[in-house]
N, C-alpha and C positions, 0 to 999 in steps of 0.2 A: 553271507560273506562279511558284511559290515560288523555283525555281532561277534563273529569269530575273530576278526581283526582286532576289535577292542579287547577281547579276552586275551589274545596272545600278546598284545602290546602291554597290558597290565602285568602279565607274567614276565615279560621282557624287562620291565622297569624294576621289578623285584630282584630279578637275577643280576641286573646291572649294578644294583645297589649293594648286594651282598657278595656277589661273586665276580666283581670287576677284574680282579687279578687273574681269575681263572679264564675269563673271556679274553683278556689281553693275550694270554698264552694261546688260546684257541685261534684268535685272529692271526697271530704271528706265525704259528707253526702248523696246527692241525688243518685249518682251512686251506692254507697255502699248499700243503703236501697233498691233500685230497682233491685239490682244484674245485672246492665248493664255493658257491657265491656268498660273499659277506652279507650281513644284514642290510647294509646300505644299498646293495644291488637288488636285493629282494624288494626293498621299498621302491626303488626306481621302476621295477617291473609292475608293481601293484598300483602305484600312485595314480596312473591315468584311469584305470578301472575304478578305483575308489573315488577319485575326483568326479568322474562322470556319474557314478551312482549317487553321490551326495547331491550334486546339482540337479539330478533327476528328482530326488526327493523334495528339494526346495521348490522346484516348479510344480510338483504335485500339491504341495502345501499352498502355493499361490492360487491353485485352482480350487481350493476349498477342501482338499483331502486331509485327513488326520495322519500325522507322521510321528515317529518317535524322536522328539527333540533332544532327549537326553542322549540317545544313541548318536545323533549328529554332533552334539557337543563333544562327546568322547572321541569321535573320529577326527574332528577338526583339531582337538588338542594334540593328536598325534602329529599332524602337520606342523603345529607350532613347536612341539617339544623336540621333534627329530631334527629340526633346523638348528637348534642350540645357538640362537642368535644370528643365524645366517639367512633369516627371513624366507625359509622354505614355504611357509604359509602363503606369503605373497606370490612367490614365483610359481609354486606348484598347484595352488588352489585358487587364490583370490583373483588372479588375472582372468582365469577361465570363467569363474563365477560372475565377475563383473560383465564380461562380454556376453554371457548367456542372459544375464538380467537385462542388458540393453536390448538384445534381440527380442526377448519376451515382451517387454513393455513397448517396443516399437510395433510389434504385431497387434497388441491390445489397442494402442493409441490410434493406429490406422483404421481400426474398426469403430472405435468409440466416436471419433471425430465426425464420422458419417452418420452414425445412428443417434447420438445423444444431443440434447440441448446443452448450451454452455453451462448452466447450473448443474445439470446431471453429470456432465463430464468432470467438472471441478470437484464434485462430491466423490467421484471414483478416484480421481487423482489424489485428493487429500487422504482418502482411506488407504490407498496403496502406500503412500509415504509413511503413514502411521504404522502399517503392518511391517514395512521394511525395517523401521526403527525397532519394532518389537522382535523381529527376526535376529537382529544384531544382539539385542539384549539376551536372547535365549541361547543362541548357539554360535553365532559368528564372532570373530575376534573384534574387539572394540575399535581397532584401527580401520576396520572396513566401513564403518558407518558413514563418514563424510563422502567417501568415494562411491559407495552404493547409492546414497541419496542423490548425489550429483548425476549419476547415470539415469536414475529414474526421473528426476526433474527435467533433464535434457530431453528424454524421449517423450514424456507426457506433456511438457509445457513449452520448452524452447522451440522444439520442432514445429509445433502446431499453434504457436502463440497468435499469429495473425489471423488464422482461420477461426480460432476460438473466440478472440475478442470481436471479430467482425461478423459473427453469425447474425444473419438478417433478423431473426425473430427472438433471439435470446442472448445476443452478444452484449458488450459493455454498454452501447447506446440504449438498447431496450431496458437493461437493468437500471440504468440511471433514470430513464423516462418513467418506469413503473415503480420507482422507489424501492427496489429490492435490496434492502439494507444488509441482510444476512449474506446474500450472494455476493454483493460488492465487498463486504468484509472478507469473505473467503477468497475472492479474486486477489485482493491486496496481499493476504497471507501467502498465497501460492506464488504470485508473480514477484514478490519481494525476495524470493529464494533464488531466482535465476539472474544472471548478469544482465543489467539494463532492462529487466523485465517490467519495471514500473513506468518506464518512459512512454510506451504506447498507451498505457492505461491513463496516465496523467494527460496525455495529448487528447484522448477521447473525452476525458472529463472537461478539459478546457473548451473543446468544441461544443460540448453539450451546454455548458454554462453560457458561452457566448451566444449560442442560438436562442437560449431562453431569454437572455437580456435583450437581444435584438428584437425578439418578438414583442417584448414589453415596449420598446421604443416605437415599433410599428403601431401597437395599440394606442399609445399616447398620441401619435401623429394623427391617427384616424379620429380619435376623440376630439382633438383640437380642430381638425378640418370640419367636423360636423357642428362645431360651436359657432354661432353667428354673432356673438357679442364682441366686446372690445378685447384688447390684449389682456387686460387684467382678468377678465372672466375666463379667457383661454388658459392663462397660466394656472388659475385656480383649478380648472378641470384637469389639466395635465398633471398638476401636483397630486391630485387624488388618484389618478390612473397610474401614474408612473412612479413617483417617489415611494409611496407605501409598498407597492409591489416589488420595487427594487430592494427595499429593505427586507421584505419577506424572502426574496430570492437569495439575498446575501446570507441571511440567517440560516436558510436551509442548507446551502452548500458549504458554509463554514462548519456546520455540524457534520456534514459528510467528510470534510477534510480532517476534522478532529477525531471523529469516531470510526467511520468506515476505513479511512486511510491513515489512522493512527498518528495524526498530527505530523505527517511526513512533509518536509519542506517542499518537495516536488509538487505536491498538490496545492499547497498554499501559494506557490509561485504560479501554478496554472490558474488558480482562482483569481489572483491579482491581475494577470494578463488578460483574462476573459473580461473582467469588469472594466478594465481600462479601455477595451474596445468599444463597448456600448455606452459607457458613462461619458465618453467624449464626443458622442454623436449629438447633432442638433435634434431637438424634439419640437417640430413645428416651428413656431416663431421664437422659441426660447431655447437657451442652452441648458444642459444638465445642471451647471453651476447655478443658474438663475432659479431653476426649479428647487434645488436643494436649499438655497438661501431663503426663498419665499416660503417653502414648507416650514422651515424653522421659525421664521417671522410669524406666520399665521399660528403655528403651534403654540408659541410662547404667549401670543396676545390673546388667543381665543380659547385654547384648550387647557391651559395650565391650571385654571381654577377648578376644572372638572376632574382632574386626574391626581393620583397620589404622587408624592415626591419620587418614589421609586420608579413609577411608570415614566415620568418626565425625564428623569436621569437616564433611564435605559434607552429611550427613544433618541435623546440627544447624542448619546454615545454611538448609536448606530449610524446616525447621519454623519457624524464626524469621521467615522471609518470610511464612509463613501466618498468624502471629500478627498481622501488620499489618492483616489483613482483619477481625479481631474488633472490633466496634464497642463492645461493653459492656466497658469497661476495668476496672470494679469487679469484674465476674465473672471477668475474665481474671486479675486480681491475686489474687483469692481462690483460684482454681484453681491458679495457679502456687505460691502460698504453701503450700498444703496438700501438693502432690505433689512439689515440687522444692526450693523455697528453704528451707523449714524443715529438711528433711533435709540439705541442703547446708551450712547454717550450723551445724547441730549437730556435724558432723564437721569443720568448718573448722579448728579448732586442730590436728587430726591430719593435715591435708593439706598438700601442697606443690605448687607449680606443676609441678614435674617429675613427681610421682607421679599427680596428678589434674588434668591440664591441661584435659580436656574438661568436667569438672564445673564448674570455675571459669569457663571460657568460656561455658558454657550459662547459668549464673547471671548473668553480666555481660550477656548478650544479652537475657535476660528483663527486665533492669532498664531497657532503653531504652524500654519501654512504660510506665514509671512516671513520671508527669509531675513529681512533686515529689521524686523520689529516694528515696521510702520504699515499702516493700513492704506496708504496711498492718498490720504486726505489730510496729511499733516498731523496725524495723531500718533503719538508714541505709546503703544499699548503696554510696553514693559514698564513705563513710568506712570501710566494712568492719567496723563494730562496732555493737553494740546501744546504744540510748539508755539 
């Protein structure tokens, strides 16, 4: 039936082109006198059968069967051409095709969400979206692409977003825990396509990072309580257990935000809020600010001679980034003044930029957290001299 329709439509276009006046006469007089149906009425009678046949072939292709795509292209061109600008393609074919597509993928999704893991489900969803785009390129009208993809994304992703992300053994939390970079990248690509789809992903990311940082705080507290020395010894132990691991944690999840989540602001915001939670917790007898300041002090005094300039610069940059998460600026300035700035400015007359570049850069970086340019001890950092 479809092949015959294509053949007759091609013949009709030739006749319309060369015999338009003849057909005008036939439409006005011959068809009216003989009470014959005009071509438009013939189309109205056939369109439902043709539409259903085309949709059936599309569903067969979705199930993996081979179909004649060129034939479907020719059939759908009839819907477009017969409308002559009146959008018959949309009204007579596209609306029904979109409804059928939604129903098809609703059935598939309801089965996949029960049978598949989150990564397997996402692989299938991504492949379906890719095939629907190819379907538009081969025989559907280009105007159908955004509407068709929106239907597929809604049924496969929006409807089951919560269930998919919260799957016990394969959802977003396990993917973060097991460092499944490729799956997390795919999750971002898919959920970025649906309205507010990234919000729950970013929230889970924040929860995961917060839990990781809180665990580090607990480890540092346990290490501090097991140490029976004075406070200085406790701080040294906490610095080793806590600060270095927090730097590693920050490096890891900054890379996630930049790579897996394509530098999206939502994930950088989630990362910032997560670090603010545990970076402002007390760690045993010391605050995070004290630990960070002491870490830098020890690092510059004891480790700088053993490391390259690049390694020292990189570590200082990482510590300064952590400082931004400390909310109690007064405590921060007090800690910095005691452990680093006082010592730095005492030896300032004997230092040169060439001999002590890292100490000078560290002090300059600490100063960015001082709102009025003073360190709280009467020293004007912006001028480099005491009042």
